[in-house]
N, CA and C of each residue as an Amber inpcrd file, in Angstrom:
protein
   195
   0.8520000  -1.1710000   0.0000000   0.0000000   0.0000000   0.0000000
   0.8990000   1.2350000   0.0000000   0.4880000   2.2290000  -0.7450000
   1.2280000   3.4820000  -0.8380000   0.3390000   4.5890000  -0.3020000
   0.8860000   5.3900000   0.6030000   0.1420000   6.5310000   1.1500000
   0.6370000   7.7860000   0.4460000  -0.2940000   8.5800000  -0.0560000
   0.0290000   9.8200000  -0.7460000  -0.2050000  10.9600000   0.2310000
   0.7920000  11.8060000   0.3560000   0.7000000  12.9020000   1.3130000
   0.7900000  14.2380000   0.5990000   0.1580000  15.2280000   1.1830000
   0.2430000  16.6010000   0.6930000   0.6470000  17.4600000   1.8810000
   1.8090000  18.0560000   1.7890000   2.3530000  18.8750000   2.8820000
   2.4220000  18.0830000   4.1840000   2.8230000  16.8150000   4.0330000
   3.0290000  15.9820000   5.2100000   1.7770000  15.3330000   5.7870000
   0.6140000  15.6040000   5.2010000  -0.6350000  15.0100000   5.6870000
  -1.1280000  13.9870000   4.6790000  -1.4740000  12.7810000   5.1540000
  -1.9910000  11.7640000   4.2240000  -3.3060000  12.2120000   3.6020000
  -3.4050000  12.0960000   2.2650000  -4.6250000  12.4970000   1.5710000
  -5.2270000  11.3730000   0.7330000  -4.4440000  10.3140000   0.4700000
  -4.9510000   9.2110000  -0.3400000  -4.1220000   7.9550000  -0.0670000
  -4.7030000   6.8280000  -0.4860000  -4.0440000   5.5440000  -0.3400000
  -4.1800000   4.7600000  -1.6340000  -3.1130000   4.1830000  -2.0930000
  -3.1570000   3.2860000  -3.2410000  -2.9720000   1.8740000  -2.7000000
  -3.9510000   1.0400000  -2.9810000  -3.8930000  -0.3290000  -2.4800000
  -4.1980000  -1.2870000  -3.6170000  -3.7010000  -2.5080000  -3.5230000
  -3.9930000  -3.4870000  -4.5750000  -5.4920000  -3.7620000  -4.6520000
  -5.9530000  -4.0390000  -5.8620000  -7.3500000  -4.4080000  -6.0580000
  -7.5390000  -5.7970000  -5.4860000  -8.5880000  -5.9670000  -4.7180000
  -8.8630000  -7.2690000  -4.1250000  -9.2970000  -8.2410000  -5.2090000
  -8.7970000  -9.4840000  -5.1240000  -9.1730000 -10.4590000  -6.1510000
 -10.6530000 -10.8300000  -6.0440000 -11.2240000 -11.2170000  -7.1700000
 -12.6140000 -11.6760000  -7.1650000 -12.6760000 -13.0380000  -6.4870000
 -13.8580000 -13.4830000  -6.1760000 -14.0370000 -14.8030000  -5.5650000
 -13.4790000 -15.8830000  -6.4830000 -13.7440000 -15.7560000  -7.7790000
 -13.2610000 -16.7330000  -8.7390000 -11.7310000 -16.7660000  -8.7580000
 -11.0980000 -15.5880000  -8.7220000  -9.6440000 -15.5340000  -8.7180000
  -9.0800000 -16.1530000  -7.4400000  -9.6950000 -15.8690000  -6.3210000
  -9.2280000 -16.4150000  -5.0470000  -9.3940000 -17.9340000  -5.0210000
 -10.5200000 -18.4410000  -5.5310000 -10.7170000 -19.8870000  -5.5970000
  -9.6450000 -20.5400000  -6.4610000  -9.3360000 -19.9190000  -7.5900000
  -8.3040000 -20.4560000  -8.4800000  -6.9490000 -20.4770000  -7.7740000
  -6.6380000 -19.4380000  -7.0010000  -5.3820000 -19.4070000  -6.2510000
  -5.3250000 -20.5480000  -5.2370000  -6.4330000 -20.7930000  -4.5510000
  -6.4840000 -21.8670000  -3.5610000  -6.3390000 -23.2370000  -4.2220000
  -6.9440000 -23.3970000  -5.4050000  -6.8140000 -24.6580000  -6.1420000
  -5.3680000 -24.8620000  -6.5680000  -4.7430000 -23.8200000  -7.1230000
  -3.3560000 -23.9160000  -7.5780000  -2.4030000 -24.1990000  -6.4210000
  -2.7230000 -23.6890000  -5.2190000  -1.8760000 -23.9150000  -4.0460000
  -2.1090000 -25.2940000  -3.4310000  -3.1040000 -26.0190000  -3.9580000
  -3.3960000 -27.3460000  -3.4330000  -4.2010000 -27.3290000  -2.1490000
  -4.7880000 -26.1880000  -1.8230000  -5.5680000 -26.0620000  -0.5950000
  -7.0500000 -26.3190000  -0.8110000  -7.4410000 -26.4610000  -2.0740000
  -8.8410000 -26.6460000  -2.4030000  -8.9450000 -27.5590000  -3.6080000
  -9.9120000 -28.4420000  -3.5680000 -10.1970000 -29.2890000  -4.7220000
 -11.5920000 -28.9430000  -5.2200000 -11.7270000 -28.8610000  -6.5300000
 -13.0090000 -28.4640000  -7.1140000 -13.2890000 -29.3480000  -8.3170000
 -14.5210000 -29.8380000  -8.4350000 -14.8650000 -30.7140000  -9.5520000
 -15.5900000 -29.9680000 -10.6750000 -15.5520000 -28.6600000 -10.6500000
 -16.1710000 -27.7980000 -11.6630000 -17.6900000 -27.9070000 -11.7180000
 -18.2950000 -28.4990000 -10.7190000 -19.7480000 -28.5650000 -10.6570000
 -20.2380000 -27.5430000  -9.6340000 -21.4000000 -26.9730000  -9.9130000
 -21.9830000 -26.0330000  -8.9750000 -22.5080000 -26.7500000  -7.7420000
 -22.6140000 -26.0080000  -6.6790000 -23.1460000 -26.5790000  -5.4540000
 -24.6530000 -26.3790000  -5.4200000 -25.3620000 -27.3630000  -4.9300000
 -26.8040000 -27.2140000  -4.7810000 -27.0730000 -26.5270000  -3.4510000
 -27.8310000 -25.4460000  -3.4800000 -28.1090000 -24.7370000  -2.2260000
 -28.9750000 -25.5930000  -1.3140000 -28.7070000 -25.4820000  -0.0540000
 -29.5170000 -26.2240000   0.9130000 -30.2850000 -25.2350000   1.7720000
 -31.4910000 -25.5860000   2.0730000 -32.3330000 -24.7420000   2.9110000
 -32.1340000 -25.1600000   4.3660000 -31.9530000 -24.2060000   5.2520000
 -31.8140000 -24.5670000   6.6580000 -33.1280000 -25.1350000   7.1870000
 -33.0010000 -26.1400000   8.0030000 -34.1950000 -26.7470000   8.5750000
 -34.4910000 -26.0700000   9.9080000 -35.5840000 -25.3480000   9.9220000
 -35.9890000 -24.6310000  11.1290000 -37.3690000 -25.1280000  11.5130000
 -37.4830000 -25.5110000  12.7510000 -38.7760000 -25.9710000  13.2340000
 -39.1940000 -25.1250000  14.4230000 -40.4320000 -24.6930000  14.3970000
 -40.9650000 -23.9220000  15.5090000 -41.4180000 -24.8830000  16.6000000
 -41.1800000 -24.4760000  17.8390000 -41.6550000 -25.2790000  18.9530000
 -43.1070000 -24.9350000  19.2210000 -43.9020000 -25.8900000  19.5780000
 -45.3080000 -25.6520000  19.8820000 -46.1620000 -25.6630000  18.6320000
 -47.3600000 -25.0880000  18.7590000 -48.3240000 -25.1120000  17.6600000
 -48.2130000 -23.9040000  16.7290000 -47.5150000 -22.8470000  17.1440000
 -47.4270000 -21.6300000  16.3310000 -46.4810000 -21.8450000  15.1590000
 -46.7900000 -21.1730000  14.0590000 -45.8980000 -21.2260000  12.8980000
 -44.7580000 -20.2390000  13.1040000 -43.7210000 -20.3700000  12.2920000
 -42.5970000 -19.4460000  12.3840000 -43.0650000 -18.0250000  12.0970000
 -43.9610000 -17.8520000  11.1310000 -44.4900000 -16.5260000  10.7990000
 -45.2300000 -15.9330000  11.9920000 -46.0150000 -16.7290000  12.6820000
 -46.7510000 -16.2420000  13.8550000 -45.7870000 -15.8400000  14.9670000
 -44.7520000 -16.6260000  15.1680000 -43.7580000 -16.2910000  16.1910000
 -43.0380000 -15.0040000  15.8420000 -42.7270000 -14.8100000  14.5550000
 -42.0590000 -13.6000000  14.1230000 -42.9440000 -12.3770000  14.3510000
 -44.2190000 -12.4810000  13.9750000 -45.1460000 -11.3740000  14.1960000
 -45.2810000 -11.0680000  15.6810000 -45.3380000 -12.0960000  16.5050000
 -45.4500000 -11.9090000  17.9510000 -44.2110000 -11.2070000  18.4900000
 -43.0410000 -11.5750000  17.9760000 -41.8020000 -10.9800000  18.4320000
 -41.7140000  -9.5040000  18.0510000 -42.3480000  -9.1200000  16.9350000
 -42.3020000  -7.7250000  16.4800000 -43.2130000  -6.8160000  17.2820000
 -44.1560000  -7.3880000  17.9870000 -45.1050000  -6.5610000  18.7580000
 -44.4820000  -6.0220000  20.0190000
């Protein structure tokens, strides 16, 4: 990182551009820290169960009151 100063006071910073997720994944694969089969991941829905007879929506509405 480079700090740019004007009359001794910092006024700007030059920093490297952060890599994209794809670039970072490729770096991890090349370093041998990650294995990838080039297939997408299937999203999973979290399993949430409400206790008692109330639905999750009813509990949420009750909590907002």
